[in-house]
N, C-alpha and C positions, 0 to 999 in steps of 0.2 A: 180410914179405910174407904176406898172408892166403891161405887155400886157393883162393879164386876167382882171385886174381892168378896163383898158381902154375899153375892149370889153364889159364888163358888163355895164359900164357907157353909152356906145353907145346904148346898148339894152334898158336901162332905158330911154334914150332920145327918142328913137323911140317909146317906149311904151307910153310915155306921149303924143307925137305928134299924135299918132293914137288912143288914148284912147276914149272910148265912154263917154257919159255924166256921166253914173254911175261909171265908172272907175275913171274919173276925180274927182268925189266927194270923192271916197276912197283915192285918192292921196292927195286931199286937207285935209282930216281928218288926214292923216299921217303927213303932213306938219305942221298943226296947233299943233298937239300933240308934235312934235319934238321941235317946238318953245317954247312951255310951259315947256318942260322937259329939254331944253338946249342941246338936242342931235343933232347929225349930221343927216340931212335929208337923205343923201346918205346911211348911216348905217341903219337907220330905214327902209328905202325903200327896201334895199337889203334883210333885214330880214323879211319883210312883206309877208304875204301869197299871196298878189296880184302878187308880183314879182316871188315868188316861183312857183305859178300856171302857169305863163306865160313861165318861163324857162322850166318847165316840159312839157308844151304843145309844145314848139319849139323843145324840144328833141324828143318827140314822132313823130312830123311831119318830122323831119330829118331822123328818123329811118325807116319811111314808104317807 
C-alpha cells in the first residue's frame, strides 16, 4: 500500500468514526451492496459520492 492509499484509508476511518446517523446509513448501504456484488468495500467506498464530497469539502477547508 502506497502512502496516498494509507492516507485515504485513514480519512475513510475517520469519516466512519465521526459520521452522523444519516451518513452511517449511506455507508451501510454501500457495504451491503458490495457484499452482494462481491466488490471490495474499500474500492466502492472510495468511488462513492459520500467520500468524494468529503474529500472536496476537506480540500476547500484547507484552501481557506
